[in-house]
py3Dmol code that shows the C-alpha trace and the ligand (Angstrom):
import py3Dmol

protein = """\
ATOM      1  CA  MET A   1      -9.360  -8.801   9.766  1.00  0.00           C
ATOM      2  CA  LYS A   2      -6.127 -10.720  10.737  1.00  0.00           C
ATOM      3  CA  ILE A   3      -2.687 -10.049   9.134  1.00  0.00           C
ATOM      4  CA  ASN A   4       0.143 -12.469   9.970  1.00  0.00           C
ATOM      5  CA  ILE A   5       3.555 -11.264   9.079  1.00  0.00           C
ATOM      6  CA  LEU A   6       6.368 -13.757   8.907  1.00  0.00           C
ATOM      7  CA  THR A   7       9.744 -12.196   9.557  1.00  0.00           C
ATOM      8  CA  LEU A   8      13.284 -12.796  10.667  1.00  0.00           C
ATOM      9  CA  PHE A   9      13.269  -9.272  12.210  1.00  0.00           C
ATOM     10  CA  PRO A  10      10.242  -8.798  14.328  1.00  0.00           C
ATOM     11  CA  LYS A  11      11.691  -5.762  16.129  1.00  0.00           C
ATOM     12  CA  MET A  12      11.436  -3.835  12.961  1.00  0.00           C
ATOM     13  CA  PHE A  13       7.663  -3.845  13.294  1.00  0.00           C
ATOM     14  CA  GLU A  14       7.555  -2.332  16.895  1.00  0.00           C
ATOM     15  CA  GLY A  15       7.034   1.154  15.665  1.00  0.00           C
ATOM     16  CA  PHE A  16       4.527   0.073  12.891  1.00  0.00           C
ATOM     17  CA  VAL A  17       2.019  -1.484  15.310  1.00  0.00           C
ATOM     18  CA  SER A  18       2.404   1.055  18.234  1.00  0.00           C
ATOM     19  CA  GLU A  19       2.161   4.298  16.336  1.00  0.00           C
ATOM     20  CA  SER A  20      -0.509   6.517  14.748  1.00  0.00           C
ATOM     21  CA  ILE A  21      -3.537   5.149  12.794  1.00  0.00           C
ATOM     22  CA  ILE A  22      -2.332   1.398  12.738  1.00  0.00           C
ATOM     23  CA  SER A  23      -2.002   1.311  16.420  1.00  0.00           C
ATOM     24  CA  ARG A  24      -5.496   2.818  16.863  1.00  0.00           C
ATOM     25  CA  ALA A  25      -6.845   0.396  14.347  1.00  0.00           C
ATOM     26  CA  ILE A  26      -5.405  -2.583  16.297  1.00  0.00           C
ATOM     27  CA  LYS A  27      -6.735  -1.076  19.745  1.00  0.00           C
ATOM     28  CA  PHE A  28     -10.244  -0.790  18.490  1.00  0.00           C
ATOM     29  CA  GLY A  29     -10.266  -4.170  16.866  1.00  0.00           C
ATOM     30  CA  ALA A  30     -10.349  -3.347  13.175  1.00  0.00           C
ATOM     31  CA  VAL A  31      -7.296  -5.610  12.641  1.00  0.00           C
ATOM     32  CA  GLU A  32      -5.117  -7.957  14.519  1.00  0.00           C
ATOM     33  CA  VAL A  33      -1.376  -7.720  13.421  1.00  0.00           C
ATOM     34  CA  ASN A  34       0.325 -10.952  14.348  1.00  0.00           C
ATOM     35  CA  ILE A  35       4.059 -10.728  13.962  1.00  0.00           C
ATOM     36  CA  ILE A  36       5.573 -14.104  13.788  1.00  0.00           C
ATOM     37  CA  ASP A  37       9.287 -14.651  14.314  1.00  0.00           C
ATOM     38  CA  ILE A  38      10.320 -17.340  11.767  1.00  0.00           C
ATOM     39  CA  ARG A  39      13.090 -18.381  14.215  1.00  0.00           C
ATOM     40  CA  ASP A  40      10.334 -19.776  16.455  1.00  0.00           C
ATOM     41  CA  TYR A  41      10.044 -22.423  13.828  1.00  0.00           C
ATOM     42  CA  CYS A  42      13.786 -23.268  13.561  1.00  0.00           C
ATOM     43  CA  PHE A  43      14.447 -26.176  15.842  1.00  0.00           C
ATOM     44  CA  ASP A  44      18.147 -26.844  15.265  1.00  0.00           C
ATOM     45  CA  LYS A  45      20.635 -25.761  18.090  1.00  0.00           C
ATOM     46  CA  HIS A  46      21.580 -22.474  16.361  1.00  0.00           C
ATOM     47  CA  LYS A  47      18.011 -21.739  15.209  1.00  0.00           C
ATOM     48  CA  GLN A  48      19.287 -21.320  11.602  1.00  0.00           C
ATOM     49  CA  ALA A  49      16.684 -19.878   9.221  1.00  0.00           C
ATOM     50  CA  ASP A  50      19.006 -19.514   6.199  1.00  0.00           C
ATOM     51  CA  ASP A  51      21.571 -21.723   4.256  1.00  0.00           C
ATOM     52  CA  MET A  52      23.902 -21.608   1.403  1.00  0.00           C
ATOM     53  CA  PRO A  53      22.393 -21.697  -2.061  1.00  0.00           C
ATOM     54  CA  PHE A  54      22.424 -25.097  -3.940  1.00  0.00           C
ATOM     55  CA  GLY A  55      24.617 -24.546  -7.024  1.00  0.00           C
ATOM     56  CA  GLY A  56      26.959 -22.042  -5.249  1.00  0.00           C
ATOM     57  CA  GLY A  57      27.220 -18.398  -5.480  1.00  0.00           C
ATOM     58  CA  ASN A  58      26.855 -15.500  -3.111  1.00  0.00           C
ATOM     59  CA  GLY A  59      24.188 -14.755  -0.519  1.00  0.00           C
ATOM     60  CA  MET A  60      21.991 -17.028   1.718  1.00  0.00           C
ATOM     61  CA  VAL A  61      18.675 -18.495   1.092  1.00  0.00           C
ATOM     62  CA  MET A  62      15.758 -18.736   3.618  1.00  0.00           C
ATOM     63  CA  LYS A  63      15.258 -22.392   4.411  1.00  0.00           C
ATOM     64  CA  PRO A  64      12.025 -24.114   3.488  1.00  0.00           C
ATOM     65  CA  GLU A  65      11.173 -26.015   6.696  1.00  0.00           C
ATOM     66  CA  PRO A  66      10.466 -23.013   9.106  1.00  0.00           C
ATOM     67  CA  LEU A  67       8.376 -21.358   6.559  1.00  0.00           C
ATOM     68  CA  PHE A  68       6.241 -24.568   5.765  1.00  0.00           C
ATOM     69  CA  LEU A  69       5.913 -25.229   9.624  1.00  0.00           C
ATOM     70  CA  ALA A  70       4.894 -21.628  10.396  1.00  0.00           C
ATOM     71  CA  LEU A  71       2.316 -21.566   7.599  1.00  0.00           C
ATOM     72  CA  GLU A  72       0.701 -24.905   8.798  1.00  0.00           C
ATOM     73  CA  ASN A  73      -1.136 -23.067  11.490  1.00  0.00           C
ATOM     74  CA  LEU A  74      -2.298 -20.142   9.450  1.00  0.00           C
ATOM     75  CA  SER A  75      -5.257 -19.659   7.141  1.00  0.00           C
ATOM     76  CA  GLY A  76      -6.125 -17.294   4.188  1.00  0.00           C
ATOM     77  CA  LYS A  77      -4.014 -16.067   1.178  1.00  0.00           C
ATOM     78  CA  VAL A  78      -0.298 -16.182   1.552  1.00  0.00           C
ATOM     79  CA  ILE A  79       1.517 -13.197  -0.068  1.00  0.00           C
ATOM     80  CA  TYR A  80       5.374 -13.217  -0.594  1.00  0.00           C
ATOM     81  CA  THR A  81       6.893  -9.839  -0.861  1.00  0.00           C
ATOM     82  CA  SER A  82       9.308 -10.021  -3.860  1.00  0.00           C
ATOM     83  CA  PRO A  83      10.738  -7.521  -6.326  1.00  0.00           C
ATOM     84  CA  GLN A  84       9.719 -10.257  -9.050  1.00  0.00           C
ATOM     85  CA  GLY A  85       6.051 -10.056  -8.116  1.00  0.00           C
ATOM     86  CA  LYS A  86       3.094  -8.118  -9.422  1.00  0.00           C
ATOM     87  CA  THR A  87       3.353  -4.327  -8.675  1.00  0.00           C
ATOM     88  CA  PHE A  88       1.258  -3.639  -5.653  1.00  0.00           C
ATOM     89  CA  ASN A  89      -1.450  -0.802  -6.016  1.00  0.00           C
ATOM     90  CA  GLN A  90      -4.704   0.509  -4.527  1.00  0.00           C
ATOM     91  CA  GLU A  91      -6.795  -1.898  -6.643  1.00  0.00           C
ATOM     92  CA  ILE A  92      -4.906  -4.924  -5.297  1.00  0.00           C
ATOM     93  CA  ALA A  93      -5.246  -3.339  -1.649  1.00  0.00           C
ATOM     94  CA  LYS A  94      -8.986  -2.937  -2.024  1.00  0.00           C
ATOM     95  CA  GLU A  95      -9.321  -6.557  -3.105  1.00  0.00           C
ATOM     96  CA  LEU A  96      -7.053  -7.668  -0.245  1.00  0.00           C
ATOM     97  CA  ALA A  97      -9.022  -5.618   2.297  1.00  0.00           C
ATOM     98  CA  LYS A  98     -12.001  -8.013   1.821  1.00  0.00           C
ATOM     99  CA  GLU A  99     -10.173 -10.980   3.231  1.00  0.00           C
ATOM    100  CA  GLU A 100     -10.534 -12.183   6.687  1.00  0.00           C
ATOM    101  CA  GLU A 101      -6.931 -13.484   7.124  1.00  0.00           C
ATOM    102  CA  LEU A 102      -3.756 -12.712   5.210  1.00  0.00           C
ATOM    103  CA  THR A 103      -0.230 -13.787   5.642  1.00  0.00           C
ATOM    104  CA  ILE A 104       2.769 -11.780   4.377  1.00  0.00           C
ATOM    105  CA  ILE A 105       6.126 -13.550   4.170  1.00  0.00           C
ATOM    106  CA  ALA A 106       9.022 -10.916   4.360  1.00  0.00           C
ATOM    107  CA  GLY A 107      12.078 -12.457   2.549  1.00  0.00           C
ATOM    108  CA  HIS A 108      15.766 -11.490   3.270  1.00  0.00           C
ATOM    109  CA  TYR A 109      19.040 -12.247   1.789  1.00  0.00           C
ATOM    110  CA  GLU A 110      18.610 -13.880  -1.638  1.00  0.00           C
ATOM    111  CA  GLY A 111      15.034 -14.574  -0.840  1.00  0.00           C
ATOM    112  CA  ILE A 112      13.233 -17.727   0.263  1.00  0.00           C
ATOM    113  CA  ASP A 113      13.424 -21.269  -1.120  1.00  0.00           C
ATOM    114  CA  GLU A 114      11.451 -21.516  -4.315  1.00  0.00           C
ATOM    115  CA  ARG A 115       9.700 -24.632  -3.019  1.00  0.00           C
ATOM    116  CA  VAL A 116       7.713 -22.341  -0.545  1.00  0.00           C
ATOM    117  CA  VAL A 117       6.837 -19.982  -3.352  1.00  0.00           C
ATOM    118  CA  GLU A 118       5.631 -22.875  -5.611  1.00  0.00           C
ATOM    119  CA  ASN A 119       3.641 -24.669  -2.927  1.00  0.00           C
ATOM    120  CA  LYS A 120       2.479 -22.232  -0.391  1.00  0.00           C
ATOM    121  CA  VAL A 121       2.416 -18.752  -1.909  1.00  0.00           C
ATOM    122  CA  ASP A 122      -0.861 -17.447  -3.534  1.00  0.00           C
ATOM    123  CA  MET A 123       0.516 -14.124  -4.653  1.00  0.00           C
ATOM    124  CA  GLU A 124       3.884 -12.488  -5.079  1.00  0.00           C
ATOM    125  CA  LEU A 125       3.739  -8.700  -4.694  1.00  0.00           C
ATOM    126  CA  SER A 126       6.410  -6.080  -5.385  1.00  0.00           C
ATOM    127  CA  ILE A 127       6.339  -2.463  -4.172  1.00  0.00           C
ATOM    128  CA  GLY A 128       8.360  -1.198  -7.312  1.00  0.00           C
ATOM    129  CA  ASP A 129      11.237  -1.850  -9.524  1.00  0.00           C
ATOM    130  CA  PHE A 130      13.967  -1.575  -6.959  1.00  0.00           C
ATOM    131  CA  VAL A 131      15.572  -4.114  -4.511  1.00  0.00           C
ATOM    132  CA  LEU A 132      15.480  -3.683  -0.711  1.00  0.00           C
ATOM    133  CA  THR A 133      17.411  -5.639   1.687  1.00  0.00           C
ATOM    134  CA  GLY A 134      14.302  -7.423   2.994  1.00  0.00           C
ATOM    135  CA  GLY A 135      10.572  -7.764   2.750  1.00  0.00           C
ATOM    136  CA  GLU A 136       9.880  -6.007   6.100  1.00  0.00           C
ATOM    137  CA  LEU A 137       9.319  -2.475   4.599  1.00  0.00           C
ATOM    138  CA  PRO A 138       7.102  -3.998   1.727  1.00  0.00           C
ATOM    139  CA  ALA A 139       5.102  -5.992   4.466  1.00  0.00           C
ATOM    140  CA  MET A 140       4.492  -2.688   6.250  1.00  0.00           C
ATOM    141  CA  VAL A 141       3.636  -0.891   3.031  1.00  0.00           C
ATOM    142  CA  ILE A 142       1.100  -3.455   1.935  1.00  0.00           C
ATOM    143  CA  SER A 143      -0.488  -4.020   5.361  1.00  0.00           C
ATOM    144  CA  ASP A 144      -0.733  -0.249   6.024  1.00  0.00           C
ATOM    145  CA  THR A 145      -2.458   0.277   2.706  1.00  0.00           C
ATOM    146  CA  ILE A 146      -4.929  -2.396   3.471  1.00  0.00           C
ATOM    147  CA  ILE A 147      -5.707  -1.393   7.093  1.00  0.00           C
ATOM    148  CA  ARG A 148      -6.563   2.157   6.254  1.00  0.00           C
ATOM    149  CA  LEU A 149      -9.324   0.739   3.977  1.00  0.00           C
ATOM    150  CA  LEU A 150     -10.910  -1.340   6.708  1.00  0.00           C
ATOM    151  CA  PRO A 151     -14.268  -0.167   8.112  1.00  0.00           C
ATOM    152  CA  ASP A 152     -13.838   2.848  10.642  1.00  0.00           C
ATOM    153  CA  VAL A 153     -10.105   3.047  10.552  1.00  0.00           C
ATOM    154  CA  ILE A 154     -10.357   6.463   8.784  1.00  0.00           C
ATOM    155  CA  LYS A 155     -13.428   8.234   7.443  1.00  0.00           C
ATOM    156  CA  LYS A 156     -14.676   6.611   4.167  1.00  0.00           C
ATOM    157  CA  ASP A 157     -14.990   9.994   2.368  1.00  0.00           C
ATOM    158  CA  SER A 158     -11.346  10.553   3.269  1.00  0.00           C
ATOM    159  CA  TYR A 159      -9.975   7.491   1.500  1.00  0.00           C
ATOM    160  CA  GLU A 160     -12.375   7.778  -1.376  1.00  0.00           C
ATOM    161  CA  ASN A 161     -10.903  11.078  -2.340  1.00  0.00           C
ATOM    162  CA  ASP A 162      -7.369   9.838  -2.102  1.00  0.00           C
ATOM    163  CA  SER A 163      -5.219   9.254  -5.170  1.00  0.00           C
ATOM    164  CA  PHE A 164      -6.011   6.302  -7.211  1.00  0.00           C
ATOM    165  CA  TYR A 165      -9.298   5.368  -5.270  1.00  0.00           C
ATOM    166  CA  ASN A 166     -11.530   6.642  -7.810  1.00  0.00           C
ATOM    167  CA  GLY A 167      -8.947   6.480 -10.658  1.00  0.00           C
ATOM    168  CA  PHE A 168      -7.587  10.074 -10.311  1.00  0.00           C
ATOM    169  CA  LEU A 169      -5.018  11.737  -8.300  1.00  0.00           C
ATOM    170  CA  ASP A 170      -6.066  13.750  -5.111  1.00  0.00           C
ATOM    171  CA  TYR A 171      -6.797  17.612  -5.463  1.00  0.00           C
ATOM    172  CA  PRO A 172      -4.445  20.007  -3.634  1.00  0.00           C
ATOM    173  CA  HIS A 173      -5.184  20.731   0.094  1.00  0.00           C
ATOM    174  CA  TYR A 174      -4.882  23.767   2.120  1.00  0.00           C
ATOM    175  CA  THR A 175      -5.280  24.664   5.893  1.00  0.00           C
ATOM    176  CA  ARG A 176      -5.286  27.706   8.124  1.00  0.00           C
ATOM    177  CA  PRO A 177      -4.013  30.471   7.939  1.00  0.00           C
ATOM    178  CA  ALA A 178      -5.892  31.636   4.846  1.00  0.00           C
ATOM    179  CA  GLU A 179      -2.938  33.847   4.086  1.00  0.00           C
ATOM    180  CA  TYR A 180       0.724  32.979   5.070  1.00  0.00           C
ATOM    181  CA  LYS A 181       3.631  35.329   3.917  1.00  0.00           C
ATOM    182  CA  GLY A 182       1.320  36.773   1.358  1.00  0.00           C
ATOM    183  CA  LEU A 183       0.494  33.358  -0.078  1.00  0.00           C
ATOM    184  CA  ARG A 184      -3.356  33.036  -0.162  1.00  0.00           C
ATOM    185  CA  VAL A 185      -5.393  29.918  -0.357  1.00  0.00           C
ATOM    186  CA  PRO A 186      -7.749  29.638  -3.341  1.00  0.00           C
ATOM    187  CA  ASP A 187     -10.747  31.901  -2.807  1.00  0.00           C
ATOM    188  CA  VAL A 188     -13.394  29.342  -3.516  1.00  0.00           C
ATOM    189  CA  LEU A 189     -12.187  27.191  -0.651  1.00  0.00           C
ATOM    190  CA  ILE A 190     -13.221  30.011   1.810  1.00  0.00           C
ATOM    191  CA  SER A 191     -16.390  30.915   0.022  1.00  0.00           C
ATOM    192  CA  GLY A 192     -18.624  28.490   1.908  1.00  0.00           C
ATOM    193  CA  ASN A 193     -20.134  27.389  -1.463  1.00  0.00           C
ATOM    194  CA  HIS A 194     -19.855  23.641  -1.090  1.00  0.00           C
ATOM    195  CA  LYS A 195     -21.139  22.875  -4.640  1.00  0.00           C
ATOM    196  CA  LYS A 196     -18.467  25.139  -6.048  1.00  0.00           C
ATOM    197  CA  ILE A 197     -15.885  23.581  -3.770  1.00  0.00           C
ATOM    198  CA  ASP A 198     -16.752  20.102  -4.922  1.00  0.00           C
ATOM    199  CA  GLU A 199     -16.463  21.135  -8.463  1.00  0.00           C
ATOM    200  CA  TRP A 200     -13.146  22.989  -7.916  1.00  0.00           C
ATOM    201  CA  ARG A 201     -11.819  19.772  -6.248  1.00  0.00           C
ATOM    202  CA  LEU A 202     -13.019  17.620  -8.982  1.00  0.00           C
ATOM    203  CA  LYS A 203     -11.377  19.875 -11.665  1.00  0.00           C
ATOM    204  CA  GLU A 204      -8.110  20.116  -9.773  1.00  0.00           C
ATOM    205  CA  SER A 205      -8.092  16.420  -9.268  1.00  0.00           C
ATOM    206  CA  LEU A 206      -8.704  15.934 -13.131  1.00  0.00           C
ATOM    207  CA  LYS A 207      -5.992  18.526 -14.010  1.00  0.00           C
ATOM    208  CA  ARG A 208      -3.462  16.964 -11.792  1.00  0.00           C
ATOM    209  CA  THR A 209      -4.034  13.593 -13.235  1.00  0.00           C
ATOM    210  CA  TYR A 210      -4.090  14.900 -16.805  1.00  0.00           C
ATOM    211  CA  LEU A 211      -0.753  16.755 -16.262  1.00  0.00           C
ATOM    212  CA  ARG A 212       0.973  14.006 -14.221  1.00  0.00           C
ATOM    213  CA  ARG A 213      -0.688  10.623 -14.913  1.00  0.00           C
ATOM    214  CA  ARG A 214      -2.470  10.733 -18.321  1.00  0.00           C
ATOM    215  CA  ASP A 215      -2.423   6.846 -18.267  1.00  0.00           C
ATOM    216  CA  LEU A 216      -5.013   7.029 -15.375  1.00  0.00           C
ATOM    217  CA  ILE A 217      -7.384   9.197 -17.412  1.00  0.00           C
ATOM    218  CA  GLU A 218      -7.138   6.673 -20.493  1.00  0.00           C
ATOM    219  CA  LYS A 219      -7.997   3.904 -18.240  1.00  0.00           C
ATOM    220  CA  ARG A 220     -11.202   5.602 -16.627  1.00  0.00           C
ATOM    221  CA  GLU A 221     -14.516   5.994 -18.332  1.00  0.00           C
ATOM    222  CA  LEU A 222     -15.368   9.877 -17.713  1.00  0.00           C
ATOM    223  CA  THR A 223     -18.840  11.140 -16.512  1.00  0.00           C
ATOM    224  CA  LYS A 224     -20.306  13.981 -18.575  1.00  0.00           C
ATOM    225  CA  LEU A 225     -19.146  16.523 -15.937  1.00  0.00           C
ATOM    226  CA  GLU A 226     -15.636  15.212 -15.973  1.00  0.00           C
ATOM    227  CA  LYS A 227     -15.549  15.469 -19.684  1.00  0.00           C
ATOM    228  CA  LYS A 228     -16.647  18.883 -19.682  1.00  0.00           C
ATOM    229  CA  LEU A 229     -14.094  19.892 -17.036  1.00  0.00           C
ATOM    230  CA  LEU A 230     -11.334  18.145 -18.933  1.00  0.00           C
ATOM    231  CA  GLU A 231     -12.139  20.103 -22.051  1.00  0.00           C
ATOM    232  CA  GLU A 232     -12.065  23.312 -19.850  1.00  0.00           C
ATOM    233  CA  ILE A 233      -8.640  22.209 -18.529  1.00  0.00           C
ATOM    234  CA  LYS A 234      -7.222  21.543 -21.898  1.00  0.00           C
ATOM    235  CA  GLU A 235      -8.324  24.992 -23.182  1.00  0.00           C
ATOM    236  CA  GLU A 236      -6.848  26.601 -20.095  1.00  0.00           C
ATOM    237  CA  ILE A 237      -3.475  24.781 -20.606  1.00  0.00           C
ATOM    238  CA  LYS A 238      -3.501  25.760 -24.301  1.00  0.00           C
ATOM    239  CA  LYS A 239      -3.865  29.440 -23.370  1.00  0.00           C
ATOM    240  CA  GLU A 240      -1.195  29.257 -20.585  1.00  0.00           C
ATOM    241  CA  GLU A 241       1.209  27.833 -23.314  1.00  0.00           C
ATOM    242  CA  VAL A 242       0.620  30.780 -25.741  1.00  0.00           C
TER     243      VAL A 242
END
"""
ligand_1 = """\
27
SAM
N 17.381 -12.027 -5.220
C 16.242 -11.329 -5.060
C 15.863 -10.936 -6.510
O 16.780 -10.251 -7.142
O 14.702 -11.035 -7.031
C 16.298 -10.144 -4.173
C 16.141 -10.419 -2.768
S 15.960 -9.039 -1.796
C 17.722 -8.586 -1.509
C 15.557 -9.836 -0.236
C 14.073 -9.754 0.023
O 13.705 -8.467 -0.002
C 13.253 -10.283 -1.055
O 13.109 -11.755 -0.681
C 11.900 -9.827 -0.856
O 11.141 -10.354 0.269
C 12.315 -8.379 -0.399
N 12.151 -7.347 -1.338
C 13.243 -6.692 -1.847
N 12.792 -5.776 -2.865
C 11.509 -5.827 -2.899
C 10.463 -5.171 -3.605
N 10.777 -4.333 -4.523
N 9.297 -5.565 -3.283
C 8.911 -6.431 -2.421
N 9.847 -7.126 -1.743
C 11.055 -6.889 -1.885
"""
view = py3Dmol.view(width=600, height=400)
view.addModel(protein, "pdb")
view.setStyle({"model": 0}, {"cartoon": {"style": "trace"}})
view.addModel(ligand_1, "xyz")
view.setStyle({"model": 1}, {"stick": {}})
view.zoomTo()
view.show()
C-alpha cells in the first residue's frame, strides 16, 4: 500500500516513519509512506501556501493551486483531515486498509480552500470533536491505524483481539511476574488450560464492554456463548451491588 501525506510541516513526520512498528512496516515493504511538502508545489517567489480569507476575518487559508497541483500526480482516494468530517474509527480503518493508494491532506490555519474539498476530496475524516492546530497528528493517527492492519505488520490474532475489531473492548492483559507487591495475576491465566483462558478472556472482554461501552454490545449480534456469558456477568454485577 502507498500512503501519500500532503503537509506544510514534513518534519513532523520524521519520528513517525522512523520508529517502532511503522518504521518496520516501511522497511519490509508493507507500506510506502510518501511525505509530500506542499511548498514544493508553490511556485511564487516566497513559496506562499496560504493567503487571507475572502470576506475578511482572522486566520489564513491554504491556497488551492498547490494542492490541486500536488494531487494531479497522485491516484487513489483523497482524505482531508477535518474536525467537520466523519469520525474516524476501526471500521473505516479496515475499509481503507484494502486500498492500494491513499492520499491524506493535513490542513493548517483555518483549513484548506473549499474548492479543493469540493473537487478533489473523497472523504473528510475527523479524529474527534476537538480542534487541533493542524492535520498532521490526525494524518498520523489515521495512517498508523491503517498500517497496523496491513498483512504481516503485526500478528493477525493480535489485532483481531484488539478493542473494536470484533465489536467489543479488549480483555485485560498481564505479564510476569505472576505476583508483584502481593498483587497476583488471575489464576486462570497461569493454569495452562487454554480453553478456560479463552473463555475468561471473552468474558472479561464482554464485561468491560458492558460496563464501559454498552452501545457496542447493542450494535453487535451475540453468539450463544456470548449471550450466556453476558447473563452471568449481569448476575455477578447484581450480586456485587447488593
Ligand atoms: N476552521 C476549522 C474548523 O473550525 O472546522 C479548523 C481548522 S484547524 C485549526 C486546522 C486544521 O487542523 C484543519 O484544517 C484540519 O486539517 C486539522 N484538524 C483540526 N482538528 C482536527 C480533528 N479533530 N480531526 C481532523 N483534523 C483536524
